[in-house]
C-alpha positions, 0 to 999 in steps of 0.5 A: 500500500502506498500511503500518505501522511498529512505532512506529505510524507509517503510510505509503502506499508504492508497490511495483512487484513483489508478490514484493518486498514485504519492506520493512525496518521496514514491514508491509503492512496494506492493499494495493490493486493498481492495475497493469494486470492488476487494473484496466486493462480497466475503468478503463484509466489512471484509477487514482484511479477504480479506488481509489475504486471499491475503497474504496466496496465493503465493506472489512474495516476490523476486519481492517485495524485488527487488522493495525495493532494487531499491528504497533504492539503496541496492544490 
């Protein structure tokens, strides 16, 4: 998960349970699910290959940027 703090700091965080994504001080701005149900059938244990495949597809970076700007208070 790429997360942002209100200070504008970015961090890559690992979250095991999606229902527990409430991380004090951090807001998710881009999430890639690499748990078995999401990628295991095609990629098995090759999670890096799965992430590369996701990022090689169209990502709505304008939306990710808008989320970051909303968290960091930047226009």
